[in-house]
Backbone bond lengths (Angstrom), bond angles and torsions (degrees), N, CA, C in turn:
res aa  C-N    CA-C-N  psi(-1)  N-CA   C-N-CA  omega(-1)  CA-C   N-CA-C  phi
1 M - - - 1.466 - - 1.532 111.34 -
2 F 1.364 116.12 -45.02 1.453 118.72 -177.38 1.524 111.54 -68.75
3 D 1.342 117.32 -35.16 1.463 119.32 177.59 1.515 110.81 -62.21
4 T 1.325 116.53 -42.87 1.470 120.54 -179.68 1.525 110.95 -67.26
5 L 1.308 116.54 -41.19 1.454 121.22 -174.56 1.529 112.31 -68.36
6 F 1.329 116.69 -38.42 1.456 119.39 -170.85 1.523 114.73 -109.96
7 S 1.307 120.18 -2.08 1.466 120.68 -174.15 1.524 112.09 -60.30
8 N 1.329 117.92 -46.33 1.464 120.72 -179.25 1.524 111.41 -68.70
9 T 1.310 116.26 -36.21 1.463 120.50 179.89 1.515 110.61 -63.89
10 F 1.327 117.59 -44.30 1.455 121.14 179.95 1.518 110.85 -63.40
11 E 1.313 116.41 -39.45 1.464 119.90 -178.85 1.527 110.57 -65.49
12 A 1.332 116.43 -41.51 1.457 120.14 -178.93 1.527 111.31 -69.58
13 S 1.333 116.31 -43.19 1.460 119.16 -176.09 1.520 111.82 -67.81
14 S 1.320 117.28 -29.15 1.456 119.97 -179.33 1.523 112.01 -68.39
15 Q 1.330 117.42 -16.99 1.463 120.99 -178.66 1.531 112.27 -91.89
16 R 1.332 118.31 -7.27 1.447 120.72 -178.95 1.521 111.52 -79.57
17 R 1.326 116.05 148.27 1.451 120.52 174.47 1.533 108.20 -81.35
18 P 1.329 118.30 124.99 1.467 119.53 -176.72 1.533 111.36 -66.87
19 L 1.331 115.56 139.79 1.454 121.14 176.89 1.524 110.09 -81.64
20 P 1.336 118.21 152.71 1.464 119.60 175.09 1.523 110.18 -57.95
21 R 1.324 116.00 137.30 1.455 120.12 -176.68 1.521 109.98 -105.90
22 R 1.318 115.19 135.82 1.467 121.70 179.15 1.531 107.65 -87.28
23 K 1.311 115.95 115.14 1.458 119.57 -174.25 1.517 110.71 -123.51
24 G 1.328 115.67 133.63 1.452 120.79 179.12 1.506 112.39 -135.37
25 V 1.325 115.51 151.65 1.462 123.33 176.04 1.521 107.93 -116.37
26 I 1.316 116.33 132.86 1.460 121.43 173.25 1.524 107.62 -112.73
27 I 1.334 115.86 119.74 1.463 120.50 178.80 1.521 108.21 -99.01
28 G 1.317 115.14 114.91 1.463 121.38 -177.98 1.515 110.93 108.34
29 T 1.327 117.25 117.39 1.466 121.27 -178.28 1.528 111.20 -111.70
30 G 1.332 115.32 35.98 1.457 119.96 171.94 1.524 110.40 -77.83
31 Q 1.315 116.33 -164.44 1.460 119.90 -175.58 1.528 112.23 -62.00
32 V 1.330 117.22 -40.63 1.465 119.82 -179.77 1.523 110.81 -69.91
33 G 1.315 116.87 -47.13 1.460 119.78 -179.79 1.518 112.51 -58.53
34 M 1.331 116.41 -40.35 1.456 118.68 -177.39 1.528 112.07 -78.91
35 A 1.331 117.30 -28.66 1.463 118.85 173.40 1.524 110.12 -64.63
36 I 1.333 116.36 -38.39 1.466 120.88 175.93 1.525 110.26 -65.16
37 A 1.330 116.75 -47.09 1.461 120.70 -179.35 1.519 111.00 -58.90
38 Y 1.318 116.94 -44.87 1.462 121.10 -178.29 1.524 111.31 -66.54
39 A 1.340 116.34 -44.13 1.464 119.63 -179.98 1.525 110.64 -63.36
40 M 1.320 117.05 -40.69 1.468 119.40 179.64 1.517 111.50 -68.88
41 L 1.333 116.53 -34.93 1.458 119.81 179.22 1.519 111.27 -64.50
42 I 1.313 117.66 -48.65 1.462 119.31 -174.79 1.525 112.07 -76.66
43 Q 1.342 117.19 -12.43 1.461 120.16 176.70 1.532 112.32 -105.61
44 N 1.332 117.09 14.35 1.463 122.20 174.88 1.525 111.26 51.52
45 T 1.322 115.58 52.56 1.466 120.93 -175.94 1.521 112.37 -88.97
46 L 1.320 117.36 -34.73 1.465 122.51 -177.57 1.517 110.74 -124.63
47 D 1.336 115.08 154.67 1.466 120.96 169.43 1.527 110.51 -93.53
48 E 1.340 116.10 -29.87 1.461 121.37 178.20 1.529 108.84 -134.76
49 M 1.317 115.30 133.63 1.455 121.59 -179.45 1.524 108.98 -131.21
50 V 1.341 115.48 126.54 1.462 121.38 178.07 1.519 108.55 -114.07
51 L 1.325 116.87 123.47 1.467 122.04 176.99 1.521 109.02 -99.80
52 V 1.329 115.47 126.19 1.462 121.29 -177.63 1.525 108.38 -121.30
53 D 1.332 115.88 131.00 1.459 120.13 178.43 1.526 108.54 -153.64
54 V 1.324 116.41 148.19 1.468 119.30 176.86 1.519 110.55 -63.50
55 N 1.324 116.76 -26.20 1.459 122.29 174.73 1.526 107.95 -93.78
56 R 1.327 116.59 91.40 1.466 121.15 -174.79 1.523 111.89 -62.55
57 D 1.315 117.80 -38.07 1.466 120.28 178.57 1.526 111.19 -60.31
58 K 1.322 116.45 -41.35 1.465 120.60 178.12 1.526 110.44 -60.85
59 A 1.321 116.36 -47.03 1.461 120.54 179.79 1.525 111.36 -61.15
60 E 1.337 116.51 -42.42 1.465 120.13 -179.90 1.522 111.18 -65.72
61 G 1.331 116.67 -39.18 1.461 119.62 177.87 1.513 111.72 -64.55
62 E 1.331 117.05 -39.95 1.459 120.39 178.25 1.528 111.03 -64.86
63 V 1.317 116.61 -39.70 1.468 120.04 177.52 1.526 110.24 -62.63
64 M 1.309 117.24 -44.90 1.469 120.23 178.69 1.517 110.96 -56.89
65 D 1.335 116.26 -43.77 1.463 120.64 -179.20 1.527 111.00 -64.02
66 L 1.342 117.01 -41.00 1.459 120.56 -178.71 1.530 112.13 -69.88
67 V 1.328 116.97 -45.36 1.468 118.73 -173.27 1.522 112.04 -68.20
68 H 1.319 117.45 -23.29 1.466 118.64 177.11 1.528 111.74 -68.03
69 G 1.333 116.73 -14.44 1.462 120.45 176.23 1.510 113.75 -96.13
70 L 1.333 118.65 0.25 1.464 120.83 -177.02 1.527 114.21 -59.49
71 P 1.336 119.99 -31.62 1.470 117.55 176.19 1.530 114.27 -61.82
72 F 1.342 117.58 -13.62 1.467 120.75 -177.84 1.527 113.18 -98.91
73 V 1.341 118.62 -6.34 1.464 121.56 -174.34 1.527 110.16 -133.48
74 E 1.336 115.31 179.72 1.466 119.70 176.60 1.530 110.08 -68.43
75 P 1.336 118.05 152.05 1.467 120.27 -176.31 1.531 112.43 -60.45
76 T 1.323 115.17 133.07 1.457 122.43 175.57 1.523 107.70 -144.91
77 R 1.317 116.47 133.92 1.466 120.45 175.25 1.520 107.85 -89.85
78 I 1.333 116.20 121.36 1.462 121.42 -176.68 1.522 108.62 -122.97
79 M 1.323 116.09 134.11 1.459 119.14 179.59 1.523 109.64 -146.74
80 A 1.336 114.83 152.09 1.455 121.66 168.09 1.516 106.73 -91.71
81 G 1.314 116.87 130.81 1.449 118.22 -176.16 1.511 112.75 -157.98
82 T 1.303 114.60 -155.74 1.459 122.99 178.23 1.520 108.40 -119.97
83 L 1.316 116.02 176.14 1.457 119.32 177.86 1.524 111.91 -62.31
84 A 1.323 116.68 -27.96 1.468 119.48 177.24 1.524 111.29 -61.44
85 D 1.329 117.58 -30.10 1.463 121.42 178.36 1.530 111.88 -73.49
86 G 1.321 116.69 -12.62 1.463 120.44 178.83 1.511 112.95 -105.86
87 S 1.320 117.24 23.50 1.465 120.79 -173.90 1.528 113.10 -59.27
88 D 1.320 117.80 -28.35 1.466 120.45 179.85 1.532 111.47 -108.55
89 A 1.323 116.99 26.12 1.461 121.06 -177.20 1.521 111.32 -72.08
90 D 1.323 115.58 147.79 1.461 121.78 173.79 1.524 111.03 -80.37
91 I 1.328 116.06 -33.26 1.460 119.91 -175.06 1.526 109.91 -147.97
92 V 1.326 115.81 141.87 1.462 122.85 173.88 1.526 107.10 -116.85
93 I 1.323 115.74 122.46 1.462 122.28 -178.32 1.520 107.92 -104.74
94 I 1.320 116.67 120.19 1.460 121.59 -173.45 1.522 109.67 -104.37
95 T 1.321 115.78 111.01 1.466 121.01 175.78 1.523 111.35 -116.20
96 A 1.326 117.53 -4.14 1.461 121.36 -176.62 1.518 110.49 -67.59
97 G 1.309 114.95 149.57 1.449 120.01 177.17 1.507 111.49 149.77
98 A 1.319 115.24 175.46 1.458 120.46 178.02 1.520 109.87 -68.09
99 K 1.303 116.34 148.87 1.463 122.27 -178.06 1.528 110.41 -87.61
100 Q 1.332 115.15 138.90 1.464 119.50 177.28 1.522 110.08 -70.51
101 R 1.322 116.06 127.67 1.451 121.69 -177.77 1.527 110.77 -90.37
102 P 1.330 117.77 154.36 1.468 119.26 175.37 1.519 111.31 -53.50
103 G 1.338 116.55 131.19 1.451 121.55 -179.60 1.511 114.24 84.52
104 E 1.322 117.96 -6.20 1.455 122.25 -178.33 1.527 109.44 -96.18
105 T 1.347 117.69 135.39 1.453 120.44 176.63 1.524 109.21 -80.68
106 R 1.341 114.28 163.94 1.466 118.46 178.13 1.527 111.32 -62.59
107 L 1.337 116.52 -35.00 1.462 119.62 -179.43 1.521 112.22 -69.11
108 D 1.336 117.57 -23.87 1.463 120.67 176.28 1.532 112.03 -63.50
109 L 1.309 115.74 -21.51 1.463 120.58 -177.04 1.527 113.17 -78.55
110 V 1.323 117.83 -10.32 1.461 121.57 -165.85 1.516 113.38 -53.00
111 Q 1.317 117.19 -58.88 1.459 119.17 -170.54 1.523 112.23 -62.62
112 R 1.325 116.61 -38.53 1.467 118.94 179.24 1.525 111.19 -64.96
113 N 1.325 116.71 -40.47 1.456 119.49 -177.05 1.527 113.26 -78.43
114 V 1.317 117.71 -31.52 1.467 119.48 176.52 1.530 109.84 -60.31
115 A 1.314 117.03 -41.74 1.470 120.20 179.03 1.526 111.00 -61.08
116 I 1.317 117.07 -40.70 1.465 120.94 178.12 1.534 110.32 -64.95
117 F 1.327 117.18 -42.79 1.462 121.22 -176.82 1.528 112.29 -69.23
118 K 1.314 117.83 -29.81 1.469 119.88 178.00 1.519 111.74 -61.14
119 D 1.312 116.21 -33.16 1.470 119.96 175.89 1.520 112.02 -82.54
120 M 1.316 117.37 -36.47 1.464 121.50 -170.49 1.522 113.82 -81.21
121 I 1.324 118.31 -45.17 1.467 120.51 -172.22 1.532 112.58 -61.92
122 P 1.337 120.51 -44.28 1.469 118.42 177.27 1.530 113.09 -58.77
123 E 1.340 117.36 -33.70 1.460 120.12 177.54 1.527 111.12 -69.22
124 I 1.323 117.16 -37.18 1.471 119.93 176.34 1.525 109.71 -62.86
125 V 1.329 116.11 -45.38 1.460 120.58 -179.66 1.518 110.82 -60.79
126 R 1.321 116.42 -40.43 1.476 120.15 -178.00 1.519 111.83 -66.94
127 H 1.325 117.19 -40.19 1.464 119.99 -174.25 1.529 113.81 -95.84
128 C 1.322 117.91 -26.14 1.478 121.55 -175.12 1.524 110.56 -128.44
129 P 1.317 117.62 59.39 1.471 120.09 -172.25 1.519 114.46 -68.21
130 D 1.329 117.79 -17.97 1.467 120.56 -176.29 1.523 113.19 -105.37
131 A 1.332 117.36 4.38 1.464 120.44 -176.37 1.529 111.11 -86.21
132 L 1.322 115.42 153.14 1.454 121.02 165.49 1.525 107.87 -80.10
133 L 1.322 116.91 147.03 1.462 121.17 -178.61 1.519 108.89 -111.87
134 L 1.329 115.96 123.41 1.461 122.53 178.90 1.523 108.34 -116.10
135 V 1.331 116.35 114.20 1.463 122.28 -175.46 1.527 109.21 -96.10
136 V 1.330 115.78 130.08 1.459 122.27 177.27 1.528 110.52 -118.40
137 S 1.322 117.55 -22.58 1.467 122.64 -178.36 1.525 110.65 -58.14
138 N 1.328 116.00 141.53 1.462 121.01 179.14 1.523 112.35 -93.10
139 P 1.343 117.07 153.29 1.469 127.41 -4.41 1.530 109.37 -73.44
140 V 1.306 117.31 118.75 1.455 121.50 -162.50 1.527 113.06 -64.57
141 D 1.320 119.11 -35.18 1.463 119.90 -179.73 1.526 110.96 -67.53
142 I 1.319 116.20 -43.62 1.467 120.17 177.95 1.519 110.27 -65.89
143 M 1.340 117.16 -43.28 1.464 119.73 -177.29 1.530 111.49 -70.80
144 T 1.327 117.66 -28.27 1.464 120.10 173.49 1.524 109.77 -66.55
145 Y 1.325 116.09 -43.62 1.469 120.53 177.27 1.533 110.40 -62.53
146 V 1.326 117.05 -45.23 1.463 121.50 178.67 1.527 110.38 -59.50
147 T 1.328 116.80 -44.96 1.468 121.31 179.67 1.520 111.23 -61.80
148 L 1.324 116.71 -42.58 1.461 121.27 178.74 1.520 110.82 -60.65
149 R 1.304 116.67 -46.72 1.464 119.80 -177.48 1.531 112.56 -71.17
150 L 1.317 117.19 -40.23 1.471 119.49 -179.20 1.521 112.49 -72.72
151 S 1.329 116.59 -30.21 1.475 119.80 -177.05 1.518 112.71 -82.32
152 G 1.331 116.89 -32.73 1.456 119.30 -173.94 1.514 112.96 75.09
153 F 1.332 118.09 7.73 1.466 121.92 179.23 1.528 109.97 -70.83
154 P 1.335 117.66 156.52 1.467 119.49 173.09 1.517 110.70 -62.43
155 S 1.325 116.36 151.90 1.463 120.27 -171.43 1.524 113.24 -62.30
156 H 1.342 117.97 -31.07 1.465 118.83 -179.14 1.523 112.60 -69.89
157 S 1.348 116.66 -18.00 1.468 121.16 -175.92 1.520 113.48 -89.78
158 V 1.325 117.41 -6.45 1.466 121.72 -178.72 1.530 107.89 -124.34
159 L 1.307 116.69 119.82 1.456 121.15 179.40 1.522 110.03 -140.94
160 G 1.320 115.31 160.38 1.454 120.35 177.91 1.515 110.59 -117.52
161 S 1.313 116.41 161.19 1.466 120.32 177.86 1.520 111.64 -65.53
162 G 1.328 117.43 -19.62 1.453 122.42 168.98 1.516 114.15 53.49
163 T 1.331 115.88 -133.33 1.462 121.06 -178.65 1.527 111.75 -101.25
164 V 1.323 117.12 24.19 1.468 119.84 176.48 1.529 110.21 -57.67
165 L 1.328 117.00 -43.72 1.464 120.53 179.47 1.528 110.99 -71.45
166 D 1.325 117.55 -41.36 1.468 120.43 178.54 1.532 110.33 -60.41
167 T 1.328 115.73 -42.10 1.465 120.72 177.91 1.524 110.69 -61.70
168 A 1.328 116.80 -41.43 1.473 120.48 178.19 1.528 110.86 -64.33
169 R 1.330 116.91 -43.94 1.465 120.18 177.82 1.523 110.70 -61.00
170 F 1.329 116.02 -43.83 1.465 122.72 -179.66 1.531 110.54 -59.43
171 R 1.322 116.05 -47.88 1.467 120.35 -179.57 1.531 110.88 -65.38
172 Y 1.311 116.57 -40.50 1.463 119.58 -179.96 1.531 110.96 -62.07
173 L 1.331 116.94 -47.93 1.460 120.40 -176.79 1.525 111.77 -67.48
174 L 1.333 116.86 -39.61 1.456 120.08 176.30 1.527 110.78 -64.32
175 A 1.328 115.66 -46.49 1.467 120.02 -178.23 1.516 111.83 -64.76
176 Q 1.334 116.13 -35.67 1.468 119.68 177.43 1.524 110.84 -62.22
177 K 1.332 116.12 -42.33 1.462 120.25 -179.73 1.542 111.18 -69.37
178 L 1.351 116.19 -33.65 1.458 120.39 -177.93 1.532 112.88 -91.29
179 T 1.319 116.90 -2.66 1.470 123.80 179.11 1.533 111.80 57.98
180 I 1.338 115.18 51.97 1.462 120.46 173.61 1.528 108.61 -135.23
181 D 1.310 115.69 166.81 1.455 121.73 175.47 1.531 108.54 -69.01
182 P 1.346 118.92 129.04 1.473 119.61 -178.75 1.521 113.62 -60.69
183 R 1.322 117.92 -20.82 1.461 119.83 177.28 1.524 112.15 -72.71
184 S 1.332 117.07 -13.33 1.459 121.45 179.46 1.527 112.44 -95.13
185 L 1.311 116.91 3.72 1.456 121.98 -177.57 1.520 109.12 -117.63
186 H 1.320 116.64 134.95 1.460 121.75 177.95 1.526 108.91 -110.82
187 A 1.314 115.63 119.80 1.460 121.24 179.06 1.524 107.48 -158.98
188 Y 1.323 116.77 147.48 1.457 120.96 -175.22 1.518 111.81 -129.59
189 I 1.335 114.50 146.32 1.455 122.84 163.22 1.518 106.16 -107.85
190 I 1.334 117.46 128.76 1.459 121.15 -178.68 1.527 109.32 -123.49
191 G 1.332 115.87 176.34 1.458 121.27 179.01 1.510 112.24 87.71
192 E 1.322 116.24 -143.80 1.462 122.78 -179.95 1.527 110.52 -71.61
193 H 1.326 116.34 142.92 1.462 120.24 165.48 1.522 106.08 -81.55
194 G 1.332 114.72 85.34 1.453 119.10 -174.49 1.515 111.13 169.50
195 D 1.304 116.17 -158.71 1.456 121.38 -169.40 1.528 114.07 -65.97
196 S 1.340 118.29 -23.98 1.466 119.95 -178.25 1.529 112.20 -97.61
197 E 1.326 117.81 13.77 1.467 120.34 -179.20 1.524 110.78 -60.76
198 V 1.336 115.60 158.00 1.466 121.45 -170.38 1.530 110.64 -123.54
199 P 1.321 118.40 122.71 1.464 120.18 172.87 1.534 109.74 -81.66
200 V 1.323 117.06 129.95 1.468 120.34 -178.87 1.531 107.74 -92.97
201 W 1.314 115.26 79.90 1.468 120.27 -178.32 1.521 111.31 -64.38
202 S 1.311 117.10 -32.22 1.462 120.62 -175.22 1.522 113.15 -66.96
203 K 1.330 116.96 -18.14 1.471 120.17 -178.96 1.529 112.03 -111.88
204 A 1.314 119.02 -0.41 1.467 121.33 178.81 1.520 109.30 -68.89
205 N 1.328 116.62 125.12 1.463 118.89 -176.56 1.517 112.10 -153.26
206 I 1.323 114.16 158.43 1.462 123.10 173.38 1.520 106.77 -122.62
207 S 1.326 116.63 115.46 1.469 121.55 -178.79 1.530 111.80 52.19
208 G 1.332 116.25 39.85 1.450 120.92 177.90 1.510 114.33 84.88
209 M 1.324 118.09 -6.44 1.472 120.99 178.57 1.521 108.46 -89.31
210 N 1.336 116.88 113.69 1.454 121.71 -176.52 1.520 111.71 -74.27
211 L 1.326 115.70 141.16 1.460 119.84 175.17 1.524 111.28 -73.39
212 C 1.331 116.52 -41.87 1.474 121.11 178.21 1.526 107.52 -155.80
213 E 1.304 115.82 87.23 1.459 123.30 -169.09 1.522 113.73 -58.67
214 S 1.315 117.68 -34.11 1.469 121.03 -178.07 1.527 112.47 -96.46
215 G 1.328 116.02 12.46 1.450 119.93 -179.79 1.510 112.33 98.56
216 L 1.306 115.49 173.85 1.461 120.89 -173.77 1.530 112.19 -64.40
217 V 1.326 116.96 -31.48 1.464 119.82 -176.34 1.525 111.94 -64.96
218 A 1.355 117.11 -20.95 1.460 120.26 -178.54 1.527 112.58 -86.17
219 C 1.320 117.38 -7.80 1.469 120.54 -179.62 1.522 110.15 -78.70
220 D 1.335 116.02 155.28 1.466 117.63 175.98 1.529 109.19 -71.24
221 E 1.308 115.29 164.93 1.466 120.95 -169.71 1.521 112.77 -59.28
222 G 1.340 117.06 -41.41 1.461 119.73 -179.07 1.508 112.45 -64.98
223 D 1.343 117.01 -46.34 1.463 120.95 178.47 1.522 110.71 -64.47
224 R 1.323 116.53 -39.75 1.461 119.88 -178.50 1.516 111.08 -62.38
225 A 1.313 118.30 -42.18 1.465 121.57 179.17 1.526 110.95 -62.92
226 L 1.339 116.73 -40.83 1.455 120.73 179.26 1.520 111.11 -65.15
227 L 1.331 116.28 -46.25 1.461 120.19 -177.86 1.525 111.15 -68.11
228 E 1.311 117.08 -37.43 1.470 119.81 176.94 1.524 111.20 -62.76
229 S 1.327 117.10 -36.88 1.471 119.72 179.00 1.521 110.96 -68.10
230 I 1.334 116.86 -34.80 1.467 120.43 177.30 1.527 110.42 -65.64
231 F 1.326 116.23 -42.35 1.468 118.69 177.93 1.529 111.11 -65.50
232 E 1.331 117.49 -39.54 1.464 120.09 177.69 1.529 110.73 -59.14
233 Q 1.316 116.60 -41.79 1.468 119.89 176.98 1.525 111.06 -63.09
234 T 1.319 116.29 -38.97 1.467 121.09 178.37 1.519 110.60 -62.58
235 R 1.330 115.83 -50.22 1.462 120.31 -175.47 1.525 112.38 -67.05
236 N 1.326 116.88 -33.67 1.467 120.20 -175.64 1.525 113.42 -94.32
237 A 1.329 117.57 0.60 1.468 120.65 -173.63 1.524 112.54 -56.70
238 A 1.335 116.79 -45.61 1.469 119.08 -177.55 1.520 111.40 -61.86
239 Y 1.339 117.18 -42.36 1.463 120.69 178.98 1.525 111.07 -61.50
240 E 1.325 115.97 -41.25 1.467 120.53 179.37 1.523 110.93 -63.32
241 I 1.328 116.32 -43.67 1.467 120.38 -178.57 1.530 110.62 -68.03
242 I 1.338 116.06 -44.02 1.468 120.14 -179.50 1.517 110.82 -62.13
243 Q 1.316 117.12 -39.28 1.462 120.71 178.44 1.526 111.15 -62.35
244 R 1.340 116.61 -36.11 1.459 120.48 -175.29 1.535 113.30 -86.55
245 K 1.331 118.10 -38.98 1.470 119.51 -173.22 1.521 114.73 -130.69
246 G 1.344 117.14 -0.61 1.457 119.60 172.07 1.503 115.77 97.63
247 A 1.341 118.39 -24.28 1.464 120.75 -178.12 1.521 109.77 -167.18
248 T 1.317 115.94 156.15 1.464 120.83 169.85 1.524 107.42 -99.93
249 C 1.329 117.55 141.98 1.469 117.73 -178.29 1.531 114.11 -150.27
250 Y 1.325 118.39 -44.90 1.463 119.47 -170.47 1.527 112.83 -65.39
251 A 1.339 116.69 -49.77 1.462 119.28 -176.54 1.527 111.45 -66.43
252 I 1.334 117.80 -39.35 1.463 118.75 178.28 1.529 110.05 -68.50
253 G 1.333 117.08 -31.63 1.458 119.63 175.21 1.520 111.67 -60.37
254 L 1.328 116.30 -42.58 1.464 120.90 177.47 1.525 111.02 -69.04
255 G 1.331 116.73 -40.52 1.461 119.74 -179.62 1.515 112.50 -64.21
256 V 1.331 117.56 -44.64 1.467 120.72 178.79 1.529 110.40 -64.08
257 T 1.326 116.93 -37.47 1.467 120.29 176.80 1.521 110.58 -59.15
258 Q 1.333 117.50 -40.62 1.459 120.59 177.75 1.527 111.60 -64.36
259 I 1.334 117.44 -38.41 1.466 120.54 177.40 1.527 110.02 -64.11
260 V 1.330 117.03 -46.14 1.466 120.92 -178.55 1.525 110.43 -63.51
261 Q 1.313 118.00 -40.92 1.457 120.51 177.55 1.521 111.17 -63.89
262 A 1.331 117.37 -40.23 1.461 120.48 177.91 1.522 110.89 -60.66
263 I 1.329 116.26 -35.99 1.466 120.93 179.02 1.528 111.07 -73.41
264 L 1.326 116.95 -57.21 1.458 120.51 -172.42 1.529 113.08 -69.19
265 R 1.328 116.91 -27.13 1.464 120.72 178.93 1.522 111.97 -97.27
266 D 1.338 117.01 5.86 1.466 123.04 175.40 1.525 110.64 51.92
267 Q 1.337 116.45 52.97 1.456 121.21 -168.82 1.526 115.12 -85.04
268 N 1.332 118.43 -12.83 1.472 120.80 -175.14 1.533 110.50 52.52
269 R 1.303 115.10 45.81 1.459 121.48 -176.25 1.523 110.75 -90.90
270 V 1.332 116.79 139.18 1.457 121.58 178.24 1.524 108.80 -84.95
271 M 1.347 115.63 122.13 1.451 121.67 -178.40 1.524 109.12 -143.22
272 T 1.319 116.66 150.54 1.463 120.44 179.97 1.531 110.43 -88.69
273 V 1.320 115.62 66.42 1.462 121.38 177.08 1.520 109.90 -85.13
274 S 1.314 115.90 158.26 1.456 121.74 177.63 1.522 108.70 -84.69
275 T 1.318 116.27 127.39 1.457 120.81 -177.40 1.520 109.56 -148.84
276 L 1.324 116.37 164.29 1.461 121.12 -177.62 1.523 110.28 -70.49
277 L 1.337 115.91 126.98 1.460 120.22 174.88 1.522 109.30 -87.28
278 Q 1.330 114.64 140.39 1.460 120.95 -178.50 1.521 109.36 -133.67
279 G 1.348 114.68 56.53 1.452 120.36 176.86 1.507 114.92 108.24
280 Q 1.326 118.35 -9.42 1.470 120.37 178.71 1.529 109.50 -60.70
281 H 1.330 115.90 129.26 1.470 122.89 -179.08 1.532 111.70 54.92
282 G 1.328 115.55 27.34 1.456 120.32 179.10 1.520 113.77 76.44
283 L 1.325 117.10 15.41 1.466 121.48 -176.42 1.522 110.44 -111.70
284 E 1.322 116.86 144.01 1.458 120.60 177.92 1.520 110.54 -157.90
285 N 1.325 113.88 166.99 1.466 122.89 178.14 1.522 112.80 58.59
286 L 1.335 115.84 41.58 1.454 121.86 170.46 1.516 107.83 -158.74
287 C 1.320 116.15 161.37 1.458 121.64 176.34 1.527 109.09 -110.00
288 L 1.306 115.95 129.78 1.458 122.17 170.10 1.518 107.98 -155.35
289 S 1.332 116.32 -179.13 1.467 120.44 -171.75 1.519 112.32 -100.09
290 L 1.326 114.30 129.56 1.452 125.21 166.27 1.527 106.42 -137.39
291 P 1.318 119.11 158.06 1.469 118.62 176.15 1.528 110.25 -57.63
292 A 1.328 115.61 125.05 1.459 121.26 -176.30 1.524 109.93 -135.95
293 V 1.320 115.77 153.85 1.462 121.78 179.10 1.525 108.22 -89.34
294 V 1.331 115.55 121.17 1.462 122.05 -176.74 1.530 108.91 -109.95
295 N 1.337 115.27 126.85 1.463 120.27 178.47 1.520 109.62 -150.02
296 R 1.329 116.62 -160.70 1.469 120.93 -172.22 1.518 113.04 -62.68
297 S 1.316 117.41 -21.73 1.457 120.07 178.66 1.521 112.55 -87.65
298 G 1.329 116.59 -3.79 1.460 121.33 -175.21 1.513 108.86 104.72
299 V 1.334 116.69 -118.33 1.468 121.22 175.02 1.523 107.65 -96.48
300 S 1.328 116.82 109.68 1.464 118.88 -176.66 1.520 111.87 -84.33
301 R 1.333 117.59 -31.88 1.463 120.04 175.47 1.525 109.71 -166.64
302 I 1.327 114.36 157.19 1.462 122.09 175.99 1.521 107.53 -102.76
303 L 1.324 116.71 133.07 1.457 120.30 -177.75 1.531 110.82 -75.20
304 N 1.319 114.72 145.33 1.467 121.25 179.70 1.527 108.61 -83.17
305 L 1.306 116.01 92.91 1.462 122.38 -174.14 1.528 109.38 -90.45
306 S 1.325 116.54 113.78 1.464 119.57 177.73 1.527 108.87 -78.56
307 L 1.323 115.99 132.26 1.462 121.60 -175.36 1.520 110.29 -129.14
308 P 1.327 118.02 143.46 1.464 119.76 170.91 1.529 109.57 -66.89
309 E 1.306 116.30 161.51 1.461 120.99 -173.15 1.528 112.35 -58.90
310 T 1.328 117.60 -35.65 1.474 119.42 -179.16 1.527 110.92 -63.64
311 E 1.326 117.64 -44.12 1.470 120.98 -179.56 1.519 111.20 -72.75
312 L 1.330 116.59 -34.35 1.461 119.81 177.03 1.530 110.23 -64.55
313 A 1.310 117.16 -38.87 1.471 120.44 177.44 1.528 111.08 -64.68
314 Q 1.326 116.29 -38.63 1.466 119.95 177.65 1.523 110.92 -65.85
315 L 1.341 116.69 -39.50 1.463 119.99 178.22 1.524 110.86 -63.93
316 R 1.308 116.36 -41.69 1.467 119.62 179.56 1.526 110.88 -66.18
317 H 1.323 116.65 -36.75 1.474 119.75 175.57 1.525 110.17 -63.42
318 S 1.337 117.39 -41.45 1.462 121.27 177.96 1.528 110.10 -61.68
319 A 1.338 116.16 -42.50 1.464 120.51 178.55 1.525 111.04 -63.72
320 E 1.314 117.13 -41.26 1.465 120.45 178.84 1.524 111.43 -63.11
321 T 1.323 116.72 -36.30 1.467 121.11 177.10 1.521 110.41 -60.17
322 L 1.325 116.49 -44.63 1.458 121.00 179.76 1.522 111.83 -71.83
323 Q 1.329 117.02 -40.31 1.462 120.00 -178.95 1.529 111.74 -64.72
324 A 1.324 116.72 -31.54 1.467 119.89 177.36 1.527 110.26 -63.96
325 V 1.330 116.38 -36.33 1.467 120.72 177.59 1.526 110.20 -72.77
326 I 1.320 116.68 -42.92 1.467 121.34 -178.71 1.519 110.82 -59.23
327 R 1.328 116.59 -38.52 1.472 120.16 -179.28 1.530 111.97 -63.05
328 E 1.328 117.00 -23.90 1.469 121.14 -179.05 1.528 113.34 -91.07
329 L 1.335 117.01 -4.82 1.467 119.90 -176.28 1.523 111.46 -72.97
330 D 1.302 114.88 142.24 1.470 121.20 172.10 1.525 107.23 -112.28
331 L 1.338 115.83 100.45 1.469 120.48 -177.46 1.518 112.22 -105.19
332 S 1.315 116.20 15.83 1.469 119.94 179.74 1.529 110.48 -78.43
C-alpha cells in the first residue's frame, strides 16, 4: 500500500532543487533554552534544530515533547545531538551555564560560567566554524566578550542577547502606564544587562513625540518620580521573577527568537544586542548593548546614538562596571 501511495511522490520530489535550510543549535536545555526552542518552533524560525546538553536524556526527552506537536506547526526537523551534528549550522545559541540564584547578581555568575565556556567554546569553533554565535548565558555582556575572545571569531559574528529583554520590559511598562500598544512606543535600555543598565529617556518617543527630550533631569518632579519608578521596575524585574518562580524564560525566549529571525531573514533590524565596542562613545574592548543593525552577517553596524551628558555619564559608568570584571578574567 505504501509503495503505491508514495512512489510517484518520491520520484517527483527527487527532481526538485533543495532550498537552503535554516539550521540552528541550542546549547543547554534548561528553562531558557527550551523557551527559545519552543518560541522558534511555533514561529517557523528554523528548518533544522539541534538540542545539545550534557544531560543527553534530558535533551532527548525535550525533543520527544516538541516533535509530538509538529502536526500543529510548520515542518521542522528536531534532534538531540552533539556539536558535531551542527557542523553546518547557521547559528549556535548558547544558553548553557550556571543558574542565577535568588539574591545573586548576574555578575556573581562570572567565574562559574567562564570555566564552563573555556571547555565549550573551543568545541563550538571546531565543529561549527561558519556559524554565528548568539550568547544568552548570564552575565551576558561578560560571556559575550569571553566567547569573542575564546573563539577568535570576527566581532560581527559574536553577539549577545544584551538588553533586548530589558528594552521590551521598559517599553511594556511605559506603554501600560500611557495606555498604548508597546509596539507603538520607541524606547531603549542600553549598557550592561544588569544593575548598571541605562534608560535612554532622551530618545523615548511615541510617533516622534519625545517623552523628555533633554533627559529625565528636564522633566518636572511629578513626571520624573513616575518615570524613575518605571525604570526601577524594569531593572528589578528579573530579581522579582526569580524570587517568585526561580527563573525567567518566556520573554527571553521570544526576544532571542526575534534576534534569530532578524539574522536568518536578513532583516537589518535595530536591536539592543550586546556587541564589541570599538570606540563608540569613547569606549572599546568590551561588549555591551547599544542600538545595532542585525542582519545575516550578525551585527552589521552600531548606530551613532547622541546622548545628553547625564545619560552618557551613566553609560560610561555601566562600561566601567563591566571593564572592572573583564580585568579580572583569566582567559588563558
